[in-house]
N, C-alpha and C positions, 0 to 999 in steps of 0.2 A: 934416583927418588930418595929412601932411605934402603939402610938391608936393618934383618931383624934382630941385625947386636943391635947398632943405633937404638932400638926400639925397647929394647933388653935397658939399656943404658939408661930410656925416657924413664921406665917403669920404675926403676931403683934407685934411680934417683929422690934426693929427699923419701928417702924410705917410706916409700907407698908402698910398699907389699913390706912384711914382717917376712922377709925371706935370703939366704944368701944367696952370691949369683950366679953358684953350681947347682941347686935345689931348680933355678927356671929357667926350663928350654922353651922350644919353639910351641910345644903341645897343650904346657903346663894351664890347668884351668887357673884361670886369675879373674876379678870380680873387684869393676870398680866402681867407689860410689859417684854420685856426681859432681861432689867437688875434685875429686880425682879429674874424671873423666874431661873434667874442664882445666885442668890443669893443664891435663895431660897433650891437649887439643892445643891451647896458650903456646907450651912449649917446641911442638912440632911447629905450628907455624911460625914463629918467633925466632929458631934455631936453624930449626930446618929448610924454614920458606917452602912449605904444604901446604895447603888448603885444602880439606876435607870440604866440601858440600853435602850433610848427612840431610837424609832422610828418616824419620820414626824408627821404622825400624832395623835403623846401621845401627843403634846405640848399644840395641843388644850384642850386636856383632865382634865387639871390643870385650870378645873371653880368654883371648891364646896370644898370644906374640905372631904367631901364623894368619890365625883369624884376621888382625891389625894389618899385618903385612899386605895383608890381597884387597880388605877392603881401601888402602891406600892406594892399593897400584888401579885398584878401578875404582876409585873417586876423588886420589888428589889429582890437583892443580896446585904447579908451581910459578909461586908469585915471585915477582921481580921484586930484588933489596934496589929500596930508595939510596943511594948517594948523593952526595952534597958535592958540588963540584962548584967553584970560585975560582 
C-alpha cells in the first residue's frame, strides 16, 4: 500500500504545511482545508494508485499521519494502472 513516510512526503509537498520535515511526526496534529484534502486525495490516487471510498465521518480522520495511514489501510483500494500496448 503506502508507508507513513510516503504520506509525510505528500503532506509536505507543495508546502501544504508550514513545517519542517523533522517537526512533523506520525502523531502531530494536522489540519487540512478542503483544497488541501482534495489535492492530497488526488496525489494519493495518481502517484500511489490508491483510491479511498470515503464516507462523511471519514474526512475528520485526516488529522495525523498515523490516522491517515490507518484510514488508508481500512478503506484504500488499489487501482490498476492503465498501460498503452501497441
